[in-house]
ROLODO-852005 format. One record per atom (N, C-alpha, C, O): x, y, z. Coordinates in steps of 0.05 Angstrom, whole numbers, padded with zeros to 5 digits, always signed. Example, Ala and Ser with C-alpha at 12.3 -4.5 7.8 and 13.67 -1.06 7.14 Angstrom:
! ROLODO-852005
+00264-00114+00156/+00246-00090+00156/+00264-00066+00156/+00285-00066+00169/+00257-00045+00142/+00273-00021+00143/+00258+00001+00157/+00268+00023+00161/
END
This chain:
! ROLODO-852005
-00202-00018+00494/-00181-00007+00481/-00161-00030+00476/-00162-00041+00454/-00144-00038+00494/-00127-00059+00487/-00131-00082+00509/-00141-00076+00530/-00122-00107+00503/-00124-00129+00522/-00104-00128+00543/-00084-00113+00540/-00107-00142+00564/-00088-00145+00587/-00073-00172+00584/-00066-00184+00604/-00068-00179+00560/-00055-00204+00557/-00025-00198+00557/-00017-00174+00559/-00008-00219+00554/+00020-00212+00559/+00034-00209+00532/+00024-00217+00511/+00059-00197+00533/+00074-00188+00508/+00078-00213+00490/+00076-00211+00466/+00084-00238+00504/+00087-00260+00489/+00065-00270+00472/+00070-00287+00455/+00040-00260+00474/+00020-00269+00460/+00013-00254+00435/-00006-00259+00420/+00031-00234+00430/+00027-00218+00404/+00035-00234+00379/+00054-00250+00378/+00018-00229+00359/+00023-00244+00333/+00023-00223+00312/+00016-00200+00316/+00032-00233+00289/+00035-00215+00263/+00008-00204+00256/-00011-00220+00253/+00003-00178+00254/-00022-00167+00245/-00036-00151+00271/-00053-00134+00268/-00027-00158+00295/-00041-00145+00318/-00036-00118+00320/-00016-00108+00309/-00054-00102+00333/-00049-00072+00336/-00036-00070+00363/-00047-00080+00383/-00014-00058+00365/+00001-00054+00390/+00002-00025+00400/+00008-00007+00384/-00003-00021+00424/+00000+00005+00437/+00026+00008+00451/+00032-00010+00467/+00041+00028+00447/+00068+00034+00457/+00069+00064+00465/+00054+00081+00456/+00090+00068+00482/+00096+00096+00491/+00121+00105+00478/+00140+00090+00476/+00123+00130+00468/+00148+00142+00456/+00163+00153+00477/+00152+00155+00499/+00189+00163+00474/+00205+00173+00494/+00193+00197+00509/+00198+00202+00532/+00175+00212+00494/+00162+00237+00505/+00139+00229+00523/+00127+00246+00536/+00132+00202+00524/+00107+00195+00541/+00081+00195+00529/+00061+00191+00543/+00082+00198+00502/+00056+00197+00486/+00050+00169+00476/+00068+00153+00469/+00025+00164+00477/+00015+00136+00470/+00009+00135+00439/-00004+00153+00429/+00019+00115+00425/+00014+00111+00398/+00009+00081+00392/+00014+00064+00408/-00003+00076+00368/-00007+00050+00359/+00007+00044+00335/+00016+00061+00320/+00010+00014+00330/+00026+00007+00307/+00018-00021+00301/+00008-00035+00319/+00022-00031+00277/+00015-00057+00270/+00037-00076+00271/+00057-00071+00258/+00037-00098+00285/+00059-00116+00289/+00065-00130+00263/+00047-00140+00251/+00091-00132+00255/+00100-00143+00230/+00115-00169+00235/+00109-00190+00225/+00136-00167+00251/+00153-00191+00256/+00167-00188+00282/+00171-00165+00290/+00175-00208+00297/+00190-00209+00321/+00221-00211+00315/+00231-00229+00301/+00234-00191+00328/+00263-00191+00327/+00277-00194+00353/+00263-00197+00373/+00302-00192+00355/+00318-00198+00381/+00310-00177+00402/+00309-00184+00425/+00305-00153+00396/+00297-00132+00414/+00268-00126+00420/+00261-00108+00434/+00250-00143+00408/+00222-00139+00410/+00208-00141+00382/+00218-00151+00363/+00184-00131+00383/+00167-00134+00359/+00174-00109+00339/+00173-00086+00349/+00180-00112+00316/+00181-00090+00296/+00154-00086+00285/+00143-00104+00274/+00144-00063+00288/+00115-00052+00283/+00118-00031+00261/+00138-00018+00258/+00096-00029+00246/+00092-00009+00227/+00075+00014+00238/+00052+00009+00245/+00084+00037+00240/+00069+00060+00250/+00052+00073+00228/+00035+00090+00234/+00056+00065+00205/+00041+00078+00180/+00060+00091+00162/+00079+00104+00171/+00055+00088+00137/+00070+00099+00116/+00101+00086+00117/+00121+00098+00110/+00101+00060+00126/+00127+00047+00128/+00147+00056+00149/+00171+00051+00146/+00137+00070+00168/+00155+00080+00189/+00158+00058+00211/+00138+00054+00225/+00180+00044+00215/+00181+00022+00234/+00186+00034+00263/+00196+00057+00266/+00179+00018+00283/+00184+00024+00310/+00188-00003+00324/+00174-00022+00317/+00206-00006+00343/+00212-00031+00357/+00198-00027+00386/+00204-00009+00402/+00180-00044+00389/+00165-00046+00415/+00175-00070+00431/+00174-00093+00422/+00185-00064+00456/+00192-00087+00473/+00179-00083+00501/+00171-00062+00510/+00179-00106+00513/+00162-00107+00538/+00173-00091+00561/+00157-00080+00576/+00201-00088+00565/+00210-00075+00586/+00211-00044+00584/+00214-00030+00603/+00208-00034+00559/+00212-00005+00556/+00187+00010+00549/+00181+00030+00563/+00171+00001+00526/+00151+00019+00516/+00126+00004+00510/+00109+00017+00499/+00122-00019+00516/+00099-00035+00511/+00077-00028+00529/+00082-00027+00553/+00053-00023+00520/+00029-00018+00536/+00008-00038+00535/-00007-00044+00554/+00005-00049+00511/-00016-00072+00507/-00020-00075+00478/-00008-00063+00461/-00040-00094+00471/-00046-00102+00443/-00071-00109+00441/-00084-00113+00461/-00083-00111+00415/-00110-00119+00408/-00107-00140+00386/-00093-00136+00366/-00119-00161+00390/-00117-00183+00369/-00132-00175+00345/-00153-00162+00346/-00120-00182+00320/-00129-00174+00295/-00144-00198+00285/-00139-00220+00294/-00162-00194+00267/-00177-00217+00254/-00160-00235+00237/-00164-00259+00236/-00141-00224+00223/-00124-00240+00204/-00096-00244+00218/-00076-00244+00204/-00094-00247+00244/-00069-00249+00255/-00057-00276+00250/-00071-00295+00245/-00031-00280+00253/-00017-00305+00249/+00009-00304+00265/+00022-00283+00268/+00016-00326+00273/+00043-00328+00289/+00068-00324+00273/+00069-00332+00249/+00087-00313+00284/+00112-00309+00270/+00132-00333+00278/+00150-00330+00295/+00129-00355+00266/+00146-00379+00273/+00176-00375+00272/+00192-00382+00290/+00185-00360+00249/+00214-00355+00247/+00225-00337+00268/+00246-00342+00279/+00209-00314+00274/+00218-00296+00294/+00220-00311+00321/+00240-00308+00335/+00199-00329+00327/+00200-00339+00354/+00222-00363+00356/+00231-00368+00379/+00229-00376+00334/+00250-00392+00331/+00277-00379+00337/+00294-00390+00351/+00280-00356+00324/+00305-00342+00324/+00313-00327+00353/+00335-00322+00361/+00290-00322+00364/+00290-00307+00391/+00294-00326+00413/+00310-00321+00431/+00280-00348+00413/+00281-00367+00435/+00303-00387+00429/+00307-00406+00445/
END
């Protein structure tokens, strides 16, 4: 299902598993990194913010993944 890699290794295009406030597990595609975590697309343009301390469960590397240099620069 997902890898046991760390949150810091997510890149644009990866498939991210997260938990919603009701405790259900969902997936979304990582788009860019923001100050509160990764902004991901749930489908049909619906965004969700996934952060390490609250709702991140894991991720899977995509074939066409690429680093978000601007997001990493602004966050760090």
